[in-house]
N, C-alpha and C positions, 0 to 999 in steps of 0.2 A: 595302480597307479602309476602316475604320468611322472618324468624326468621332474617336469616343471613341479606337479605336487611333492615328488620328493626333497627336492632341492629347498620348496617353503617353508616345508614340517622342520627341513636338519634344523634349519636356518634358525628358522623362529627357536625351534628346543635352543639350541644354541646362544641365541638372545636372549630367552628367560629368562637362563641362568646365568648370565654373565650380568643383567641389568640387576637380578635379586640377590648376587654377590658382591655388586657395587653398590646398592641400597645397602646392604649391612654393612659395609665397610665403612661407606658416607656415613651412617646412621651411628655408629659406634663413635667415628673418630669427633662426631659434634657432642654425643654429649660426655665424652673424655673432655673437648674443649669446653662443654659446657662447666663441669663439676669442675674442672680445676679453675676456672674464672670462680666459681661459689666459694673454692677455697681461699682463692686468694683477695677474694672481698673480704670474708670471715674474718680472713687473717687480719685485716686492715681495722676491721672493725674491733677485734683482740684489744689492737695496739694500742685504740684509741680510748676501750675501756681503762686496760691499767694506766693512761696518761690522766685520765679522770679520777682515780681511786687515792686517798688519801689516809694514811697508817700513823695513829699518834706512841707514844713510848709505851705506850700500857698493849700495844699492838691493836689498838681498836681501830676496825676499817670504817668509813665515813666515802660516802657518794654524792658527787651535785642532785640536784631537784631534776634539774633539767641536764640531759646529755647531749652531747655535739649530732648524733644519729635522733631524730626525734621517735624511729619506730622504736624504741627501745618505752619509752612512756605512752604508748599507743597501743592498749590491751586490745589478745589477739592479733596483730598486727605482721603475725608470721617470724618476725627477728627479737630472740628470746636474748639474754643474759643471764648467771648467776658469778656467783665466789664462794668458797670455799675455802676454810684455813687446813690447816695441817691435819686437822685429826677428819676430815671430809664431814664436818659441820658447815650447813649454809649460814655465809655470814650477809648475803645479798644478793636480794631477787629483785629484778627491775618490773615496771609497772606492767609492760607486757606482757609478762607469765603468769600473771594475776589467773586460777582456774584454769592451768596445764599444767599440766601432768610431765616435765622434762624428760630426760635418757637420764638413767643415773650414771655418774662416771665418777672416776678415780682418781685418785690424790694423784698429782704429779709432781715430781722432782724440779727444783729448781732448774730454769731452760730448757725442761721437756715438751717437746709440741706434740701434738694429735689432733688429726682433722680423720674422719670418718662417717661412714652412714649410719644412725642407731635406731632402733625402732622406740616410738612411743605411748601413752597409753592408745588405746580404742584406734589399733590399727593404723596409727599415725608415724608420719617416717619424718628423720631429723638430719642435719648434716650437722656435725658436732665440732667446732674450732675450740683446742681446748692448750694451754699453756702453762706452766709450773713456774711459781715467782716467790722469789725471797725477800723480802720485804724488812731493810735495814733500817732502822731508828737506834742511834746510837751504838752501843756495842750487842745493844740484842737486834735479831733476826726472825721474823715473822715467816712463817710462809703457807701462800696463797695457792691456787689454783682456780683461774678466770675461764670461763667457758660461754662460747656464742654458741646461739644455735638458731635456724633458720628451716620451716618446714617447707617438704618438698614441694607442696600445691606449685607451686610459681614453677620450679623447675619443670614439674610433668608436663604442667601447658604448655611453656615455653617446649619442652621437649615433643608433646606430640603437637603443636603448631609446623614444628618442625617437619617432623614427620610427614603430617599430611600434604605441606608442600614437595617433599622432595617424591613422595612415591607418585604426587601428579605429574610433578615433572616427570621423573621416568618411566610413567603410563605411555605420557604424550611423546617422549623421544621415542619409544618402543612401538609407537603406531604409528610415526611417520618413517619409521627403520626397514619400517617391514613396507610398509609404501612404494619407499627407495627401492627396495630390495625385490619388490615384485614388478614395478618397471625396468628396474635393470635386466632382468632376469627375463620378461619378455624382450626385451633389445637384442638380450644375447643371446639369448635360443631361437631366435630369429630365420638364423641361417638352417637349423632345424628343422622349423615348420614351411620356411622355402623349399627345402629339400626333400620334402613328405609332397606337398604339395606338387612338386614337378612330378617326382615318382609315380602321382594320381594321377595328373596329365598322361603321362608316358604307359599306363594302363589302359585309359580311354580311348588313346590313339590320337592322341590331342596336340603329341609331341614324341620325337626323335629321340632325344639325348642332355640330359642336364647341362644347363647352360647355366649362363651368368658366373658372376665374381665369387668365390665361398673363401669363409676365413683358411690358414693353414691348416689349421685341423682337421676340419674339412675336405679340405682340396685332394689330397690323398682318398679318402672314401667316395667322392664325388668321380675321381678321374676312375679308380677301379667298376664304378657300378658301371659308367661309363664304357670303359673297355667291356667288359660284362655283356653288357647289350648291344656291342657294336661285332664281336663274337658271336654272341648268340642268333641276331640277325646274318650275319656272315654262313653260319655254321646252317642257319634254314636256309640258303641258297645256294648252300651248295645241296642240300638236300632234293632241293626242286631242279637245278638244274641236272642234278645225275638222274634223277626222273626221267627229266624231258629228255637228257640227251641217251639214256638208257631207250625211251621207250621211241627215237628217232633213231638209233642205232639198230633195233631189232625187226625195225619195217624192213629192210631189202634182206634181209636172211629170210623173213617169213613170205615174202611175197616171192622168193627163188621157189622154198618148200612149195609154195602151192603152185606156183607152176608145174614145177615137177609131178606134183600131185597132177593135176590135170591134163596133163601130157599122157601122165601113167594111165589113167581113167583110157584113153585113145590110144593107148600103145598095146604092144603085144607083152605076153607074163614073160615073153626071155629078158623083159627088158628090167625087170624086180630088183634084178643086180644093180643095175646103174641107180634107180631109183631111192634104194639103201646108201647107195655110198653118198649118193647129194643129199640124202639127210644125215647122215653121219657128222658130214665135212660142214654143214651149215649148223646145227647142232650144236657142235663144237666148239664152233666162232661165236656164237648165239652166247655160249658158258664163260669163255672168254671176254666177252662183254661187262655180260653181267658179274661176271668178278670184279672188273677193273672198275665200275661204275660205283660197286657197292661199297668198295675200299676208297673213291673218293670222297663219298655220303659219309660217312666212318671219322672223315678225319676231324682230330678234335679243336684243330688251332691254337693259335699260343694262350697257357695259362695267364694267369692273374699276375702283375708285378710283383707282386707279394710271396710268393711261392719261389721253394728254394729251385732250385736244379739240378740237374740229374747228370751222374758222369758219365761220359759217355764208350770208356774203355775197358770195364766192365763188361759193359753194353754188348760194346764187338766184339770183346773175343770172345765170346757166347756164340754167338751168329760163328764167326768167324772159324769155331771149332767143330760145332753140326757141319758150315759149310765144307771144310776138309772129310768129313764123313762122307758127306753125298755128291764130292769128286775126289773120292780118293783113289779113282784110276787114272786121274791126267797128275795126279805128283805133283801140284802146283805150291808154291814157295809162297806163304802170305806173309808180309812186312804192314808191321802198325808206328806210326809214328804219333804219340798222342804229347800236347803242350799240355799241362799239368792242370794252366791257368783256365781256360772254358771249360760253361759247361751247357746244358742243351738245357733251355727255360722252356719248359712249355709237356705236351702228354707223353709216358712212356712208350703208348702206343706208337705214337706218330714217328717218334722215335727207332723206335723197332722195326717198323715201315720203311725209313727212309734207310737205314741201314741194311737193314734185309734183301732191299730191293737192288739198292747201287752194286752189294757186294756180289749176291745170287748173279748181278748180271757179268759183273765181274769175273767170276769166278766161270761162268759158263762160255766166254767168250775168248777169255785168254789162255796163250798156249802153256805156259808153267809157272806167271809172274802176276802178284798182285800185291798194289799196298795200296791202303788206308793211310793218310795225313788229316791228323786234325789241330789247329791253329785259330788265336785269335789275332783278327788285323784288323784293324783302323776300327775298335770297337764292335767289330762284328764275330760271329762264329761261322770258322769255313770249315765244310768237311771235302775231302778230295779224294778220288777212288780214281787206281789208275791200273789198268791190264798191258799185256803183252796181246792181245789178240789184234783182229783184224783195225776194230776201231769204228766208228759212225761216221760214213760217208756225210760229207758237209751237206747236200742236198738233202738229208733224211734228218739233220737235226732241227731245223723248222716244224717241221711235219710231226716228230716225236714228242715237242715240247709246246706245241701249241694248243690251247684250248679246245676241245671240240670232243665230240665222239662219234666221230667215221668208222668203222668195223676195220679200214685198214691199218687205223692207228695201233692196234692189238696183233696186226699182224707176227705170224712166226718171221721170228729173223732179230726182232726186235724186243720182244717180246711187250708184254701191258706195265713194267718195271718203273718204265722212266715215266711214261703218262702218268702214274700216280704218284713218283717222288717231285712230278714238276704241281700236281694240285694239293699236294704236302705244302710244298713251299710256298707256292704262293697265297696258301692260307695262311702262313706265318710272317707276311710282309718279306718273304726272300726273294733269292734270285737263282737259275741253275745257269750255268757253263758249261760247253761242252764243245771238248778240245782235244788235240791230239798228245798224247802221253810222253814222256822221256822214255817210255817203257818200248815205247811203238807203236799202243795199242789206245782205245779210248783215255781220255781224263775227264773223269764229269767231276765239277765242283761246286760247291752249294755254299752259298755266303746266306746265313741267316740274322736278324735284328742280336746283338748280345741283352 
């Protein structure tokens, strides 16, 4: 199910529940209001009925032929009235109540009032308003109970009409809200559709990266995707460069070997030892070239900005401990100064390759001291390895750091380590500087983006 469908379904469900509860609440509020209005109106009719009644000294009740409310005189009008004495005997019944069985009522004390919804005969229901009255004539008091009843047909009709109107309007509002919601979702999810379209274009080779101005919520995603695409292309380019350089670098040793073999075919058997030495030397050179180019191709490059950072000190200690064993006979004094703040944001294998090559090179050429320094400078991670060896001649600095794969880049004297380091640093967008150390030997400094 698509995100759009999920949101529409969830929002529709919430909207349906909300409108249903709203409709129920409004229906109940209207019913209560209409019931209260009926109660108030029947109470008024009851007062008019009491005002029209007359009682003589013998307690005989009389009512006028024409009441102020004409419906009392119309049979089946829906509005009925009755008067009972203190013993519950009916003393008067309105003309409208002829052939109508009204709900039975109890005798009420003077001043007592009641309003209720009561059932009648044949499934009819009535609102009944009752009031107890004590009539005084001279020294005598006569109790009466006045009742006014109204059937619920008109009330139910009014309520049904209101409900039809209410649910009709709520249904129309729900439809409009759903349409508005669908339009808003389509507009709100447009950046996601644009990302999907651009990714399809990249897959088809029509574009190289995600472009356009995306909302803040998608900006990190698109930037990371662009970074991933850039690193992938750089990684592929390094593989292509490495394979091309490898092929080019192997041409010369192979040509030498073929030449030596050709000469051997024309030479005496006594020259076999010279051939073996030549082949061994060129084979070793080829092996160094292959190792170098494969290390360059394996460089991972910077990881996602969302990835965590690697602690440098534990890895450096592990490498230095291994090199102390390898170069035990030299009794090298190794120092490490690591600022706690910076970390390496990238692949652990690349970090091990950087530290391993730099430290191995320093151990190999130092006389007795090696120093590793790690710090944060101007928002960049700085790695510096120094030794007290002979140093690197200034004339060789450009050659050993220059991109390219000539066989003499790997010649014994500096090894392939610095060329590998330069390749990795280049992949991370950093820089390498080679200078003179305060210890007397070489100082190789790497600066990587923080």
